[in-house]
C-alpha positions as CSV (number, residue, x, y, z in Angstrom):
1,M,16.4,58.9,44.9
2,T,16.5,58.1,48.7
3,L,13.4,57.8,50.9
4,A,12.4,60.1,52.6
5,D,11.7,59.6,56.5
6,Q,7.8,60.1,56.1
7,P,5.2,58.0,58.4
8,A,1.7,57.4,57.0
9,F,0.5,59.2,54.1
10,P,-1.8,61.6,56.1
11,E,1.2,63.5,57.8
12,L,2.5,64.2,53.8
13,Q,0.3,66.8,52.9
14,S,1.4,70.3,53.7
15,S,0.0,73.4,53.6
16,A,2.6,75.6,53.2
17,S,1.9,77.2,50.5
18,G,-1.9,77.6,51.1
19,Q,-3.1,75.3,48.5
20,G,-2.4,72.1,50.5
21,Q,0.2,70.6,48.0
22,P,2.0,67.7,48.5
23,S,5.8,68.9,50.4
24,V,7.0,65.9,48.7
25,M,7.3,65.0,45.4
26,R,5.2,61.5,44.7
27,I,6.2,58.8,42.0
28,E,3.7,56.6,40.3
29,A,4.3,53.5,40.3
30,S,5.7,51.8,37.2
31,S,3.2,48.3,36.1
32,P,3.2,46.2,39.2
33,L,6.6,43.6,39.7
34,P,5.6,40.1,38.9
35,S,5.3,38.1,42.0
36,W,7.1,34.6,41.5
37,P,10.8,35.9,41.3
38,L,10.5,36.1,44.8
39,A,8.5,33.0,44.8
40,L,11.0,31.3,43.0
41,M,13.8,32.3,45.3
42,I,12.5,32.2,48.8
43,T,9.1,29.8,48.8
44,A,10.5,27.4,46.6
45,Y,13.5,27.3,48.7
46,P,13.3,23.8,50.4
47,L,13.5,22.5,46.9
48,W,16.5,24.1,45.7
49,F,18.5,22.7,49.0
50,L,17.4,19.4,48.0
51,L,18.6,19.0,45.0
52,G,22.1,20.6,46.3
53,V,21.6,24.2,44.1
54,S,20.5,26.7,46.8
55,G,23.5,28.4,47.4
56,F,23.5,29.5,43.7
57,M,19.9,29.9,43.3
58,W,20.5,33.7,45.1
59,V,22.3,34.9,42.3
60,A,20.0,33.4,39.5
61,T,16.8,34.7,41.3
62,A,18.1,37.8,41.7
63,A,19.5,38.2,37.9
64,I,16.0,37.8,37.2
65,M,14.8,40.9,39.5
66,L,17.3,42.8,38.3
67,I,16.0,42.3,34.4
68,F,12.5,43.5,35.7
69,L,14.1,46.5,37.5
70,V,15.6,48.3,35.0
71,Q,12.9,48.0,33.0
72,R,11.5,50.7,35.5
73,R,11.3,54.2,34.9
74,D,12.0,54.8,38.5
75,V,14.0,53.0,41.1
76,V,13.8,54.3,44.5
77,A,16.4,53.3,47.1
78,P,16.1,53.2,51.0
79,K,17.9,56.0,53.6
80,G,21.3,53.8,54.0
81,M,21.9,51.9,50.7
82,F,24.7,54.9,50.1
83,L,26.3,52.9,52.7
84,Y,25.6,49.5,51.8
85,G,27.6,50.2,48.4
86,I,30.3,51.6,50.8
87,F,30.4,48.2,52.2
88,L,30.2,46.5,48.6
89,V,33.6,48.7,47.9
90,G,35.4,47.4,50.4
91,V,34.4,43.7,49.4
92,L,35.5,44.7,45.8
93,G,38.7,45.5,46.9
94,S,39.5,42.6,49.3
95,A,39.4,41.5,45.6
96,F,43.8,41.7,45.7
97,S,44.4,39.1,48.7
98,I,42.5,36.0,47.2
99,D,45.6,34.0,46.1
100,T,44.1,30.4,45.1
101,V,41.3,29.2,43.1
102,P,39.3,27.6,46.1
103,R,39.1,31.0,47.4
104,L,38.0,32.9,44.0
105,A,35.3,30.4,43.9
106,G,34.2,31.0,47.6
107,Y,34.9,34.8,47.2
108,S,32.6,35.5,43.6
109,L,29.9,33.5,45.5
110,R,29.8,35.5,48.6
111,V,30.0,38.3,46.1
112,G,27.1,37.3,44.6
113,Y,25.4,36.9,47.1
114,Y,26.5,40.1,48.7
115,V,25.0,42.2,45.5
116,S,22.2,40.2,44.7
117,A,20.3,41.1,48.8
118,G,20.9,44.7,47.3
119,I,18.8,43.5,44.3
120,M,16.1,41.6,45.8
121,L,15.8,44.4,48.8
122,L,15.3,47.1,45.7
123,Y,12.8,44.2,43.7
124,C,11.0,44.2,47.1
125,L,10.8,47.6,47.6
126,N,9.7,49.0,44.3
127,G,7.5,45.5,44.0
128,G,4.1,48.0,44.0
129,R,0.8,45.9,44.1
130,G,2.6,43.2,42.6
131,V,5.0,42.4,45.3
132,D,2.6,43.6,47.9
133,V,3.7,43.5,51.5
134,W,1.3,41.2,52.6
135,R,3.5,39.1,49.4
136,I,6.6,39.7,50.7
137,A,5.6,38.4,54.5
138,R,4.2,35.3,53.5
139,A,6.8,33.9,51.1
140,F,9.1,34.3,54.2
141,T,5.9,32.7,56.7
142,Y,6.4,29.7,54.4
143,W,10.8,29.5,54.6
144,W,10.0,29.6,58.7
145,L,7.3,26.6,58.4
146,A,9.5,25.1,56.2
147,T,12.3,25.6,59.3
148,I,10.3,23.9,61.8
149,A,9.9,21.2,59.7
150,G,14.0,20.6,58.9
151,G,13.5,20.6,62.7
152,Y,11.7,17.3,63.2
153,L,13.6,16.2,60.2
154,A,16.4,15.9,62.6
155,F,15.4,13.8,64.8
156,F,14.2,11.3,62.2
157,L,17.2,11.5,59.6
158,G,20.6,12.4,62.1
159,E,23.4,12.7,60.2
160,F,22.1,11.4,56.7
161,T,24.1,13.3,54.1
162,Y,23.7,12.5,50.1
163,L,25.6,14.1,47.3
164,S,22.7,16.0,45.0
165,P,22.2,16.6,41.5
166,M,24.2,19.5,41.8
167,G,27.1,18.3,43.3
168,Y,27.6,14.9,40.2
169,L,27.8,18.0,37.8
170,L,29.9,20.3,39.7
171,P,34.2,20.0,38.6
172,A,36.0,18.7,41.9
173,S,38.3,22.1,41.9
174,L,35.0,23.7,42.9
175,K,34.0,20.9,45.5
176,A,37.1,21.3,46.8
177,N,36.4,24.4,48.1
178,E,34.2,24.0,51.4
179,L,31.4,26.4,51.3
180,V,30.5,24.7,47.9
181,K,31.0,21.1,48.5
182,T,29.0,21.8,51.9
183,M,25.9,23.3,49.7
184,V,25.7,20.2,47.6
185,T,26.0,17.2,50.0
186,P,22.5,18.4,51.9
187,G,22.5,16.9,55.2
188,F,19.3,17.5,58.0
189,A,21.5,17.2,61.3
190,D,24.7,17.3,63.8
191,I,25.1,14.7,65.9
192,Q,27.5,16.3,69.2
193,S,28.2,16.1,72.2
194,I,28.6,19.7,73.7
195,V,26.7,19.3,76.2
196,G,27.8,15.8,77.4
197,F,25.7,13.6,75.6
198,P,24.6,13.6,71.4
199,V,22.1,16.0,70.8
200,P,20.9,16.1,66.8
201,R,21.4,19.5,66.2
202,P,19.0,20.4,63.1
203,K,20.2,22.8,60.4
204,A,17.5,21.3,57.4
205,P,17.6,23.6,54.7
206,F,20.9,25.0,55.2
207,S,24.0,24.0,55.5
208,Y,24.5,24.4,59.4
209,T,23.5,24.0,63.0
210,N,24.0,27.5,63.7
211,S,22.4,29.0,60.1
212,W,19.2,26.8,61.3
213,G,19.3,28.9,64.7
214,A,19.9,31.7,63.1
215,M,17.4,31.8,60.8
216,L,14.7,30.7,63.2
217,G,15.5,33.5,65.2
218,L,14.8,36.1,61.5
219,L,12.2,34.3,60.2
220,T,9.9,33.7,63.9
221,P,8.6,37.1,63.6
222,F,7.3,36.8,60.2
223,G,5.8,33.5,61.7
224,L,4.1,36.2,64.3
225,M,3.0,38.4,61.8
226,A,0.9,35.5,60.0
227,A,-0.4,34.5,63.7
228,S,-1.6,38.8,64.0
229,D,-3.0,39.7,60.8
230,A,-5.0,38.0,58.2
231,R,-3.6,39.3,55.3
232,V,-0.2,37.6,55.5
233,G,-2.8,35.1,54.2
234,I,-1.8,32.1,56.5
235,S,-4.2,30.9,58.1
236,Q,-3.4,31.9,61.9
237,K,-4.1,28.7,63.6
238,L,-1.1,27.5,61.2
239,A,0.9,30.0,62.5
240,R,0.1,30.1,65.6
241,V,0.2,26.0,66.0
242,G,4.1,26.5,63.8
243,L,4.7,28.8,66.8
244,L,4.3,26.6,69.7
245,L,5.8,23.7,67.6
246,S,9.0,25.7,66.8
247,V,10.3,25.2,70.2
248,V,11.4,21.2,70.3
249,P,13.9,22.1,67.8
250,G,14.9,25.6,68.6
251,V,16.1,23.9,72.1
252,V,17.5,21.4,70.5
253,S,19.3,23.1,68.3
254,L,21.3,24.2,71.5
255,N,21.8,27.7,69.3
256,R,22.4,30.2,72.5
257,G,23.0,33.1,70.0
258,L,19.0,32.2,68.8
259,W,17.9,32.4,72.2
260,L,19.3,35.3,72.7
261,S,18.6,37.1,69.6
262,L,14.8,35.9,69.3
263,G,14.4,36.7,73.3
264,L,15.9,40.3,73.0
265,G,13.7,40.9,70.0
266,L,10.9,39.6,71.7
267,L,11.2,42.1,74.8
268,Y,11.8,45.3,72.0
269,A,8.5,44.6,70.3
270,G,7.0,43.7,73.5
271,F,7.9,47.3,74.4
272,R,6.7,48.9,71.0
273,F,3.6,47.3,71.7
274,G,2.8,48.7,75.1
275,L,4.3,51.6,74.1
276,S,1.7,51.7,71.4
277,G,-1.1,50.6,73.6
278,K,-1.7,47.5,71.7
279,T,-2.4,46.5,75.4
280,K,-4.3,42.9,74.1
281,L,-1.4,41.6,72.2
282,L,1.2,42.1,74.8
283,G,-1.8,40.2,76.8
284,Q,-1.3,37.5,74.2
285,M,2.6,37.4,74.5
286,F,3.1,37.6,78.0
287,I,0.6,34.3,78.0
288,G,2.5,32.8,75.5
289,G,5.7,33.0,77.1
290,L,3.6,31.6,80.1
291,V,3.3,28.6,78.2
292,L,7.1,28.2,76.8
293,S,8.2,28.9,80.6
294,V,5.9,25.9,81.8
295,I,7.2,23.6,78.8
296,L,10.2,24.6,79.5
297,I,10.5,24.0,83.3
298,F,7.9,20.6,83.1
299,S,9.4,18.7,80.2
300,P,12.9,17.0,79.2
301,L,14.3,20.8,77.6
302,N,14.6,21.9,80.9
303,D,17.9,19.7,80.9
304,L,18.9,20.4,77.9
305,V,18.6,24.0,78.8
306,S,20.0,23.7,81.3
307,A,22.8,22.0,80.4
308,R,24.1,24.5,77.6
309,V,23.9,28.0,80.0
310,N,25.2,26.1,82.5
311,N,28.3,23.7,81.0
312,E,31.3,25.7,78.8
313,S,31.9,23.4,75.9
314,P,34.8,22.9,73.9
315,S,32.8,25.5,70.8
316,D,33.4,28.6,73.5
317,A,37.0,28.3,73.7
318,T,37.0,27.2,69.3
319,R,35.5,30.5,69.1
320,S,37.0,32.9,71.0
321,S,40.6,31.5,70.0
322,L,38.5,32.4,66.1
323,I,37.9,35.5,66.9
324,L,41.2,36.6,68.2
325,G,42.3,35.3,65.4
326,A,39.9,37.4,63.1
327,I,40.6,40.7,64.9
328,E,44.4,39.6,64.9
329,G,44.1,39.0,61.0
330,A,42.4,42.5,61.2
331,S,45.2,44.6,62.4
332,E,47.4,43.4,59.5
333,R,45.1,44.1,56.7
334,P,42.9,47.1,58.4
335,V,41.4,48.5,55.2
336,F,40.3,45.8,53.1
337,G,41.1,42.6,54.8
338,W,42.1,39.3,54.0
339,G,39.6,39.0,51.1
340,A,38.4,34.9,52.3
341,P,38.9,32.7,54.8
342,R,42.2,30.8,56.1
343,P,43.3,28.0,57.5
344,N,43.9,28.3,61.6
345,P,47.0,27.6,62.2
346,N,45.3,24.9,64.7
347,P,44.1,22.3,62.0
348,K,41.7,20.9,63.7
349,H,39.7,24.2,64.4
350,P,37.5,25.9,61.6
351,P,39.6,28.9,59.5
352,I,39.7,32.0,60.8
353,G,36.3,34.1,59.5
354,T,33.8,31.9,59.6
355,H,32.2,32.7,62.6
356,G,30.3,35.7,63.1
357,Q,29.8,38.6,60.5
358,L,31.1,41.0,62.9
359,W,34.6,39.1,62.8
360,S,34.3,38.2,59.3
361,L,33.8,41.2,57.8
362,S,36.8,42.8,59.9
363,F,39.0,39.9,58.3
364,S,37.8,39.6,55.2
365,H,37.1,42.6,53.6
366,G,38.7,45.1,56.6
367,L,37.8,48.7,58.2
368,V,35.7,49.7,54.7
369,G,33.4,46.7,54.5
370,L,32.6,46.2,58.6
371,I,31.9,50.0,58.7
372,G,29.8,49.9,55.5
373,Y,27.7,46.8,56.4
374,M,26.9,47.5,60.7
375,G,26.5,51.7,59.0
376,A,23.4,50.2,56.6
377,M,21.7,48.0,59.3
378,F,22.2,50.9,61.9
379,S,20.8,52.9,59.3
380,F,18.0,51.0,58.1
381,L,17.3,50.3,62.5
382,F,16.8,54.1,62.3
383,W,14.6,54.9,59.2
384,A,12.0,52.3,59.9
385,R,11.8,52.9,62.8
386,K,8.0,54.5,62.8
387,Q,6.0,52.3,62.9
388,V,2.1,52.1,63.6
389,T,1.3,48.6,62.8
390,R,1.9,44.7,64.5
391,V,3.5,43.6,60.9
392,G,5.7,46.7,61.1
393,V,6.8,46.2,64.4
394,W,7.9,42.7,63.7
395,A,9.7,43.5,60.6
396,H,11.4,46.0,62.6
397,T,12.2,43.8,65.3
398,V,13.7,41.3,62.7
399,I,16.5,44.6,61.2
400,L,17.4,44.6,65.2
401,I,17.2,40.3,65.9
402,G,20.3,40.6,62.6
403,I,22.0,43.4,64.5
404,I,22.0,41.3,67.3
405,Q,23.3,37.7,65.8
406,T,26.0,40.0,63.5
407,P,29.0,38.8,66.7
408,F,27.3,35.3,66.9
409,Y,26.6,34.0,63.0
410,L,27.5,35.0,59.2
411,Q,24.9,36.2,57.5
412,V,25.0,34.6,54.3
413,P,23.8,34.3,52.0
414,H,19.7,33.3,53.6
415,Q,20.0,35.6,56.9
416,L,21.1,38.9,55.2
417,F,18.1,38.3,52.2
418,T,15.5,38.1,55.4
419,I,16.8,41.1,57.1
420,F,16.7,43.3,53.8
421,A,13.1,41.6,53.0
422,A,12.1,42.8,56.8
423,V,13.4,46.5,55.5
424,A,11.3,46.6,52.8
425,I,8.4,45.9,54.8
426,A,9.3,48.6,57.4
427,I,9.7,50.9,55.5
428,R,6.9,50.1,52.9
429,L,4.2,50.3,55.9
430,Q,5.7,53.2,57.5
431,Q,5.0,55.0,54.4
432,D,1.5,53.4,54.4
433,P,0.5,51.8,57.0
434,T,-2.2,49.4,55.1
435,G,0.1,48.2,53.4
436,T,-1.3,48.8,50.0
437,N,1.0,51.5,48.2
438,E,1.4,51.4,44.9
439,E,4.0,54.3,45.4
440,L,6.7,55.8,47.2
441,V,7.2,58.6,48.8
442,V,10.9,60.4,47.6
443,S,12.8,63.5,49.2
């Protein structure tokens, strides 16, 4: 069944029959789903990163969620899930282009991520009181705090890496895949000189600096949820301190995609709050922007921002060549694509199909995958647009930030799970702004 586009519960009554009967059918929630699988997946994520199993826990914890879901009498899916199903068809159809064992390993893992993210979305949407919106927001706020901590560890640990316990267990054939190898050898920073001098770009608790930047952009609205609503269950003072502390690693990361997507997301949220008359919150955001501007202007961070914005780095040319390579490859196999990234003709450049979700989907999964994925994202953005609460607006902002990031960053696994959690929060708060809903309305 598909979630109806309804605002809050007071508007759900209809007098068409003259007796005030509901115009839609309500499905009473079965016993609430347990929250511990979500905590195992998200709150415990930093531990899985250190153990080198973070890339595999998504699938393992989603399998647990699936066991609970199939025991439910009714499971409700959001509008847009059909398009996500079309995307999965594109992903599965691209399997016919897989031609080596290492590529099969990476492909299988990505399929697991995409399916698992869909399962987590359904789990968070149908969680009832057991997995309410506040538990979801709290788990991802903890992850946001861990991301900020990882940003500061980059300054102290630099390029330190180690072979994790999982790395010792995997056979050499699997570790031959670059994606798998990176996951089982955790690191904290990449020292790069893209602005003319070495800078420790954070990446923990993720595998790549771009992943860290993308995730800080997507997770910051969760920090803002905690800062603006005590029901999230995290100290509002702690959340506000976290917002301030995130500035330094956020700038040092040199991730222009982070700056652009988060900046546009904050402007959008401010616009929504202004329209709804939340002038006090708008004023707080304005003051926060002034504080950020002062920090950037009167600190050494200003030099980093100026250098990154004004200096053309070799990474720009590399990224452009990867985009062109992905477009050319997609034109050769337009329906289902190549299934997985392919070596770059320039051995000094990363494989084609590894930069930017938009280009990766075009190359690896063709038009079927691209249309299904982007269609689902825009559908979720549209159907969850009617937000009347602060937390709901911030959740909707996460979806928008995710769409903005598609040309710059890949979105598996971490980003996609984060976006889908925001989809679940936004839809549930759109149905019931109090966040206490134990039942979902279906058409």
